[in-house]
C-alpha positions in Angstrom: 0.0 0.0 0.1 1.4 3.4 -1.2 1.3 6.2 1.4 -0.7 9.3 1.7 0.7 12.6 1.1 0.8 13.9 4.4 0.6 11.0 7.6 -2.3 9.8 8.7 -2.7 10.7 12.9 -3.3 6.7 14.4 -6.3 7.9 15.7 -7.9 8.7 12.7 -6.9 5.6 11.0 -8.6 3.7 14.0 -11.6 5.7 13.8 -11.8 4.9 10.1 -11.4 1.3 11.4 -14.4 1.6 13.9 -17.3 3.2 11.9 -18.2 0.1 10.0 -18.5 -1.7 13.0 -21.0 1.0 14.4 -23.2 0.5 11.5 -22.6 -3.8 11.4 -25.0 -4.3 14.7 -28.0 -3.0 13.1 -27.2 -4.7 9.6 -27.1 -8.3 11.5 -30.3 -7.1 13.5 -32.0 -6.6 9.9 -30.4 -10.2 8.6 -32.4 -11.9 11.5 -35.2 -10.6 10.0 -34.4 -11.9 6.9 -33.4 -15.3 8.0 -37.2 -15.9 9.3 -37.4 -14.3 13.0 -39.6 -11.7 14.3 -36.9 -10.5 16.2 -39.6 -9.8 18.6 -41.8 -7.5 16.7 -45.2 -7.8 17.0 -47.7 -6.8 14.0 -50.7 -4.5 14.4 -52.6 -7.9 15.6 -50.2 -8.7 18.4 -48.7 -11.5 16.3 -45.1 -12.1 15.4 -44.2 -9.9 12.6 -42.3 -11.1 9.5 -41.2 -10.2 6.3 -43.4 -11.4 3.5 -42.2 -11.9 0.0 -39.2 -11.9 -2.0 -39.1 -8.1 -2.5 -39.2 -7.3 1.3 -36.1 -9.5 1.9 -34.4 -8.0 -1.0 -35.1 -4.7 0.4 -33.7 -5.6 3.8 -30.7 -7.4 2.5 -29.9 -4.3 0.0 -30.3 -2.0 2.7 -27.9 -3.8 4.8 -25.1 -4.1 2.3 -25.6 -0.4 1.2 -25.4 0.9 4.9 -22.2 -1.2 5.0 -20.7 -0.1 2.0 -21.4 3.6 2.7 -19.6 2.9 6.1 -16.7 1.5 4.4 -16.0 4.8 2.5 -14.9 6.4 5.8 -11.3 4.7 4.3 -11.1 7.1 1.9 -10.2 9.4 4.4 -7.2 7.9 5.4 -6.4 5.7 2.4 -4.5 7.1 -0.7 -7.5 6.3 -2.8 -9.0 9.2 -0.7 -6.3 11.6 -2.0 -5.5 10.2 -5.8 -8.3 8.3 -7.8 -7.2 4.5 -8.1 -6.0 4.0 -11.8 -8.4 1.2 -12.4 -11.4 3.7 -12.8 -11.6 4.7 -16.3 -11.1 8.4 -17.4 -10.3 9.6 -13.6 -7.5 7.1 -12.5 -4.4 8.5 -11.4 -5.9 12.0 -11.2 -5.4 13.9 -7.7 -8.7 14.1 -5.4 -9.4 17.9 -4.8 -9.8 17.9 -1.1 -12.9 19.6 -1.2 -14.3 17.1 -3.4 -13.9 14.5 -0.1 -14.6 17.2 2.3 -18.1 18.6 1.1 -19.6 15.1 0.7 -18.1 13.6 3.7 -19.5 16.8 5.7 -22.9 17.0 4.4 -23.1 13.0 4.7 -22.1 13.4 8.4 -24.7 16.1 8.9 -27.4 13.9 7.4 -26.4 11.1 9.5 -26.5 12.7 12.8 -30.2 14.4 11.7 -31.6 11.1 10.7 -30.6 9.2 14.0 -31.4 11.8 16.2 -34.7 12.2 14.5 -35.1 8.2 14.7 -34.1 7.7 18.3 -36.1 10.8 19.5 -39.1 9.7 17.9 -39.1 6.0 16.9 -37.7 4.8 20.4 -39.5 7.3 22.7 -43.1 5.9 22.0 -44.9 2.8 21.1 -43.3 3.3 17.5 -42.8 -0.7 17.3 -44.6 -3.0 19.4 -42.3 -5.6 21.0 -43.2 -8.7 22.6 -40.9 -8.2 25.2 -38.9 -5.3 26.9 -35.8 -7.7 26.4 -36.6 -7.7 22.3 -37.1 -4.0 22.5 -33.5 -3.2 24.4 -31.8 -5.8 21.6 -33.3 -3.5 18.9 -32.1 -0.2 20.6 -28.6 -1.7 21.5 -28.4 -2.8 17.7 -29.2 0.6 16.5 -28.1 2.9 19.2 -24.1 2.8 17.8 -25.6 4.6 14.6 -26.2 7.6 16.5 -22.4 7.6 16.8 -21.4 7.2 12.8 -22.3 10.9 11.6 -20.1 12.4 14.7 -17.4 10.0 13.9 -17.5 10.6 10.4 -17.3 14.6 11.1 -14.4 14.1 13.1 -12.5 11.9 10.7 -13.4 14.4 7.7 -11.8 17.3 10.0 -8.6 15.4 10.1 -8.8 14.9 6.5 -9.4 18.5 6.0 -6.5 19.5 8.2 -4.4 16.9 6.6 -5.2 17.7 3.2 -5.3 22.0 3.4 -2.9 23.2 5.7 0.8 22.9 5.0 2.7 21.3 7.7 5.5 23.9 9.4 8.9 22.4 9.0 11.1 24.1 12.0 14.3 25.3 10.4 17.0 23.2 10.2 20.7 23.2 8.3 18.6 20.9 5.4 15.5 23.6 5.7 16.9 27.5 6.2 14.2 29.9 6.8 13.6 32.1 4.2 15.2 35.5 3.9 14.1 38.6 2.0 16.5 39.4 -0.8 18.4 42.5 -0.2 
C-alpha cells in the first residue's frame, strides 16, 4: 500500500476502522428478519411480525449491504485512494482528488446521519413506535441501532482530520537542511 501525501494520525486510522463496526449491529439485526425471525417485533394484531415476499427480503439485504458499503467509504479519509483516484477507474484513474471533493460530501453526509439518527431515536424509540413482544426484544433492537448515533459524529471528526491533513501545509522547523527563508536584499 502506498502512503498518503501527509501522514494520517493513528487515531484517525483507528476511527476509520471503527465506523463500519458502528453500522454492523443494525445490519445483523435486520438480517435476523431476513432469516425468518420476528426479532421480537409484533404486527398490528399482536402476532410476531415477519417479512413477506421476496421483495421485502431483497430490500432488507440491499439496505444492509448499502449501509455497510457507505460506512466503508470512511477509509477514503485515511487511505491514498482518498487523495488520488485509483488507476483502475476509467477516465479518472491517477488524478488527484481535490480535497473539497471529499470534504463537502463527507461533511454533508455526516450532518445528514446526525439528523437522521437523532430524529429516529427521538421519535422512534420514545413512544410505542414499534410494538415488541418483550422489553428484552426492544432492548436488543435499541442496542443494535444505538451505535448508529455515533456514525455521523465519527465521520465528521474523521472529515475534519482529512481537512487538516489535506488543506494545511505542515510547518517545517528551520534546520540546516531547511533554512528559514529570508528576504532578498
